[in-house]
C-alpha positions as CSV (number, residue, x, y, z in Angstrom):
1,M,117.7,60.7,-57.4
2,F,115.5,59.1,-54.7
3,G,113.6,62.4,-54.2
4,A,112.8,62.6,-57.9
5,L,111.5,59.0,-57.9
6,M,109.2,59.7,-55.0
7,V,107.8,62.8,-56.8
8,A,107.2,60.7,-59.9
9,E,105.5,58.0,-57.8
10,N,103.3,60.6,-56.1
11,I,102.3,62.1,-59.4
12,A,101.4,58.7,-60.8
13,F,99.5,57.8,-57.6
14,Y,97.4,61.0,-57.7
15,L,96.7,60.7,-61.4
16,I,95.6,57.0,-61.0
17,A,93.6,57.9,-57.9
18,A,91.8,60.8,-59.6
19,V,90.8,58.5,-62.6
20,M,89.6,55.8,-60.2
21,V,87.5,58.2,-58.1
22,G,86.0,59.7,-61.3
23,A,85.2,56.3,-62.7
24,A,83.8,55.1,-59.4
25,L,81.5,58.0,-59.3
26,R,80.4,57.2,-62.8
27,V,79.7,53.6,-61.8
28,V,77.1,54.7,-59.3
29,T,75.7,57.7,-61.3
30,T,75.4,56.4,-64.8
31,K,71.9,55.2,-66.0
32,D,73.3,52.6,-68.4
33,I,74.1,49.4,-66.6
34,V,76.6,48.2,-69.3
35,H,78.4,51.6,-69.0
36,A,78.5,51.1,-65.3
37,A,80.2,47.7,-65.8
38,L,82.8,49.3,-68.1
39,Y,83.5,52.1,-65.6
40,L,84.0,49.3,-63.0
41,V,86.7,47.9,-65.4
42,L,88.4,51.2,-65.3
43,V,88.3,51.3,-61.5
44,L,89.7,47.8,-61.2
45,S,92.4,48.6,-63.7
46,G,93.4,51.5,-61.5
47,V,93.7,49.1,-58.6
48,A,96.1,47.0,-60.6
49,A,98.1,50.1,-61.5
50,L,98.4,51.0,-57.8
51,Y,99.7,47.5,-57.1
52,I,102.3,48.0,-59.8
53,L,103.3,51.2,-58.1
54,L,103.7,49.2,-54.9
55,A,106.0,46.7,-56.7
56,A,103.5,43.9,-56.2
57,E,103.4,42.7,-59.8
58,F,102.0,39.3,-59.0
59,I,99.0,40.8,-57.2
60,A,98.5,43.3,-60.1
61,I,98.4,40.5,-62.7
62,T,96.0,38.5,-60.4
63,Q,93.8,41.6,-60.1
64,V,93.6,41.8,-63.9
65,L,93.0,38.1,-64.4
66,V,90.5,37.5,-61.6
67,Y,88.6,40.8,-61.3
68,I,88.7,42.3,-64.8
69,G,88.9,39.0,-66.7
70,A,86.5,37.0,-64.6
71,I,84.3,39.0,-62.3
72,V,83.4,41.8,-64.8
73,V,82.8,39.2,-67.5
74,L,80.5,37.4,-65.0
75,F,78.6,40.7,-64.4
76,L,78.2,41.2,-68.1
77,F,77.0,37.7,-68.7
78,G,74.5,38.2,-65.8
79,I,73.3,41.4,-67.4
80,M,72.8,39.7,-70.7
81,L,71.3,36.5,-69.4
82,T,68.8,38.1,-67.1
83,R,67.6,40.3,-69.9
84,A,68.2,43.5,-68.0
85,P,66.8,46.5,-69.7
86,G,69.3,48.0,-72.1
87,G,69.9,51.7,-72.4
88,K,68.9,54.2,-69.8
89,L,67.3,53.2,-66.5
90,D,64.4,55.0,-65.0
91,D,65.1,58.0,-62.9
92,S,64.8,57.1,-59.2
93,G,63.7,60.6,-58.2
94,T,65.2,63.2,-55.9
95,E,63.9,61.7,-52.7
96,Q,66.0,58.5,-53.1
97,R,69.0,60.5,-54.1
98,I,68.8,62.6,-51.0
99,I,68.5,59.5,-48.8
100,G,71.4,57.8,-50.6
101,G,73.6,60.9,-50.4
102,T,72.9,61.2,-46.7
103,I,73.7,57.6,-46.0
104,A,76.9,57.9,-48.1
105,A,78.0,61.0,-46.2
106,L,77.3,59.3,-42.9
107,L,79.3,56.2,-43.8
108,A,82.2,58.4,-45.1
109,G,82.2,60.3,-41.8
110,V,82.2,57.1,-39.8
111,M,85.0,55.6,-41.8
112,G,87.0,58.8,-41.6
113,F,86.5,58.9,-37.8
114,V,87.5,55.3,-37.4
115,L,90.6,55.7,-39.6
116,Y,91.6,58.8,-37.7
117,K,91.3,57.1,-34.3
118,A,93.0,54.0,-35.5
119,F,96.1,55.7,-37.0
120,T,96.5,58.8,-34.8
121,D,99.4,57.4,-32.7
122,V,100.8,55.0,-35.3
123,Q,104.4,55.5,-36.4
124,F,105.3,53.9,-39.7
125,D,108.9,52.6,-40.2
126,F,109.9,52.7,-43.8
127,S,113.6,52.2,-43.2
128,G,113.5,48.4,-42.9
129,P,113.9,46.0,-45.7
130,D,111.0,45.5,-48.0
131,V,109.1,42.2,-47.6
132,V,108.8,40.8,-51.1
133,Q,106.9,37.5,-51.5
134,T,107.6,35.3,-54.4
135,T,104.9,33.6,-56.5
136,D,105.8,30.3,-54.8
137,Q,105.2,31.8,-51.3
138,V,101.9,33.3,-52.4
139,A,100.7,30.0,-53.9
140,N,101.7,28.1,-50.8
141,S,99.8,30.5,-48.6
142,I,96.7,30.3,-50.8
143,F,96.6,26.5,-50.9
144,S,97.5,25.9,-47.3
145,T,96.6,28.8,-45.0
146,Y,93.8,30.3,-47.0
147,L,92.4,27.2,-48.7
148,V,88.9,27.3,-47.1
149,P,88.2,31.0,-48.0
150,F,89.6,30.3,-51.5
151,E,87.2,27.4,-52.0
152,A,84.3,29.3,-50.5
153,I,84.7,32.1,-53.0
154,S,84.9,29.5,-55.8
155,V,81.6,28.0,-54.7
156,L,80.0,31.4,-54.3
157,L,81.0,32.4,-57.9
158,L,79.7,29.1,-59.2
159,A,76.4,29.6,-57.3
160,A,76.1,33.1,-58.9
161,L,76.7,31.7,-62.3
162,I,74.1,29.0,-61.8
163,G,71.6,31.5,-60.5
164,A,72.1,33.7,-63.5
165,V,71.4,30.8,-65.8
166,V,68.3,29.8,-63.8
167,L,67.0,33.4,-64.0
168,A,67.6,33.6,-67.7
169,R,66.1,30.3,-68.5
170,R,62.8,30.5,-70.4
171,D,59.9,28.8,-68.7
């Protein structure tokens, strides 16, 4: 029974990961900025699905509410308020694509090397009891241990919203 469950979880993970990778590639390759924001919604939904696979339902719902419900809506409002050009964007040319692809490949190589070095000798122990945090424990840690970063992100989002309104204001 346990072996079949692991296979089903692996299949679900690989399907979700494939959709996320495809959508992430479309975020950076599409020429329509609104479509890019909608592909971002798909990527963030995949992250929430992965949290559900990990049995972290509270974090999955928080992912949906905060990132999909707030951040993407903020992006779309920013696009609309700053009067970004609708439709297709200008082609940036092959020179910039080559530079961007080279930098992306270099960063992927560095990240792969660092992850390989960091986890070469690490042994993971999955036999112990799972640590499950309740909503009460998460709320207590947010509003005690992580209060300053939580408030800093709130101020940053407020500043981004005010900046979008100032940019969109007619002179």
